[in-house]
N, C-alpha and C positions, 0 to 999 in steps of 0.2 A: 592238435586239437582242431576240430572242424568249426569254422566260424559260421554262424547263422546268417543267411542273406537278409540284409536290412530292407531290401526293396528300394533303396534310394540310389540315386545316380548323381555324380559330381563331374563337372567340367573344370579342369585345372589347367591353366595356361602356363607355359614355360616349365613343363614338368618332366622333361626327359632326364633331369639330374638336379642336384642341389636341393634348395628349399621346396621347389615344386614337387620333386620326386618324393621327398620326405613327407609331404602332405598326402600325396597319392598313397603312399605306403600306409599311413595312419588310417585313411579312409577305407582302404581295402581290408585292413586288419579288423575293422569293426563290421565288415559285411557289405560295404557299399561297392558299387561298380563305378568305374571312372573312365572318362574320356580325357586323354592328355594331349597337349599340343607342344610344339617346339619347332625349331627351324630344321633340325637334322633328322633325316629319315632313319639313319643307322642308330643314332642314340635313342630315338623313340622306339624302334624295334626292340632294342636291348631292354629298355625299361618295361615294355609290355611283357617280354619274356619273364622278367623277374617278378612282376606284379601278378602275372598269370593271365594267359590269353582268354580265359573264361571270365575274368574280372575287369579287364582293361582293353581299350582300343585307343588308337592314336591317329592323329592327323597332323601332317606337317604344314607349316606356313608361317608367315610373318604376322605377329600379333596386331600390327597396325593396319593390316590389309582387311578392308571390310568384307571382301569376298571370302577370305579365310575365316573371319569371325562367323559369318553365316554358315559356311560349310561345316565348321566345328560343331555348332549347335545342331545342324541338320544331322550330322553323324551321330550325335548323342540320341536324338529322337529316333533315327532309323535303327540304331543298334539296341537301345534299351527302352525307348518309348517315353522318356521323361528326362528332365534335368533339374533336380531338386536344389543342387548347390552349385554355385559358381565361385571359383577361387581365382582372382586376378593376380597372378604372380609374375607374368612375363615382364621383363624390364631390361634396361640397358644403361650403361654408364661409360660412354666412350671417351670421356675427357677428364683430365686432371689438371687443375690450375686455377688461378684467381678469376673471379667473375669479371673483373675489369678487362680481361683479355679474352673472354669467352667468345668463340665464333657463334654468331647468332643462328646460323644454319644448324650447327650441332645442338644448340639449345632447343630448336624446333624439333629435331629428330628425337631428342630425349623426351620431350613433352608428348610427342605423338605416340611413341612406343609405350611410355610408362603411364600415361593418363588417358589420352583419347582412346587407346585400345581398350582400356578397362571400361570406359563408358560404352563403347561399342558392344563389347561382350555382354554387358549388363542389359543393354537395350534388347539384344537378341534373345537372351534367356528369359527376360521378362515377357516378351511377346510370344515366345514359343511354348512356355510352360508355366512360369512362376506367377504371372498375373492371375491366372485362373486357379492355380493349384498350390501356391505358396512355396516357401523354401527359404534359402539364406544365401547371402553373398559375403565373401571375405576378401577384402582388398589387402594385398601385402604392401604396406608402406615401409617406413624405416625411421629409426631414431634421427636420421639425417633430415627428416621432414618436420621434426618437432624441436629442433635446435639448430644453431649455426653449424655449418659443415665445411670447414676450411678445405679448399681445393677440390671439393666435389659439390660445389654449390648448385650446379645445374641439376644434378641428381636430387639433392635435398629439396630444391624448389619444386621438382616434379612430385616428390613424395609428400610434400606439404599439400600439394593440390590433390593427391590421393586421399589424404585425411579429410579435406573439405568435400571431395566427391562422395566420400562415405556418408558424411552428414546429409548432403543433398539427397542422395538415393534413399537413405534411411527414412527421411521425412516423406518423400514422394511415394515410396513403395510400401509404407506401413498401411494397414496392419498385416498384410499378407506375407510380406518378405522382410526379413531382418537383414540389416546391412551393417557390418562391422569391419574394422581394420586391425591389422597386427603390425606393430612397428618394432622390428628386430634391431638389435645392435649387430656387431660383427658375428656372422655365422660362417663356420668353416666350409666354404664351397669354392669351386673354381672361380665363380664370379667375384668373390671377395678376397681371393688369396693375395692380391697385391697389398692388402692392408695388414697382413700378418706373416707372409711367407719369409722364412729365414729368421723370424723374430717372434714366434708364437708365444714362447714363455714370457717374453717382455710384454707383449700385447695383452696376454691373459692376466698378468699381474695387476693390471689396472682395474680389473673387475672384482668387486667384492666377493662374488661366488667362485673366483679363482680359475675360471676357464672361459674360453670362447664358446659361442653357441654352436650347436649342431643341428642339422635339418630336422631331426626328431623333436627338438624343442618346439619348433614352429609347427610341426605336424600335430603335436598334442594340443597346441593352442587353437589351431584351425579346427580340429576335431571337436573341441569344446564349443567353439562359436557356431558350429553347425549341428549341435546336439540339443536334445530336449532339456539339458541342464542349463541352457542359456536362453530359454524361451522368452525371458523378460529383459533381454539385453539387445539393444540396437543403437546405432549411431555412435558407438564407442571405438576408441583406438586403444588396443591392449599393447602396452609396451612390454616387450620380452627382451630384456637387456642384461641379464646377469647382475643387475644392480649398478651398472655403470653410471646411471644418473645420480646415484647417491653421492658420487664424488663431486657433484656440482655445488654442493653446499659450502657454507663458510667453514673453513678449517678452525 
């Protein structure tokens, strides 16, 4: 089936695989064109081939690098002439352990990659297109940012900041740009496999819906939050967790 071109363009960070790629797939499926970023040239090339070279372009770089942020937005404008949607998905979680022993330099790296980069990309897309033409931003947070997150506290702290960044941008960018966040629970990606590898059935049993998430689950949520069906939604964090938070109640 031929998909009608929507005329819209999305910039999606950290999209060579996993959640970011799942979001890119969802956008392309509805007729958008996409600019995807990531650190690896080969992985990005493969992703563009799968998405379709007529629908996607890629640019490699580190999300926290301001020059890369500017270059990614410039690539979108040069290739497609606009950037309607920004999805801040790039993130890192290089440490596992208690907060009392957290290397502060590692904490700074996590915050720089997961939060400051998102602000940088938002500033760039705002100035290049969205301020005059409107659009939407989706920040990928995490359930780790809206609850205690034992042994991944630095990551959870950064994702809590992403939730608040969403509120700040939603307030400042209204009424022309809507800004929302998605807070996934464990999604089956290479990034998260340490949380379920070798014990997926056990991990999934804790979820009322009986399975872990997949990138398509987040792709669908991001597509909704950048669609006309969500035109009166801004400043919200959509928890997509398979019902795991239901288990936090009193037994």
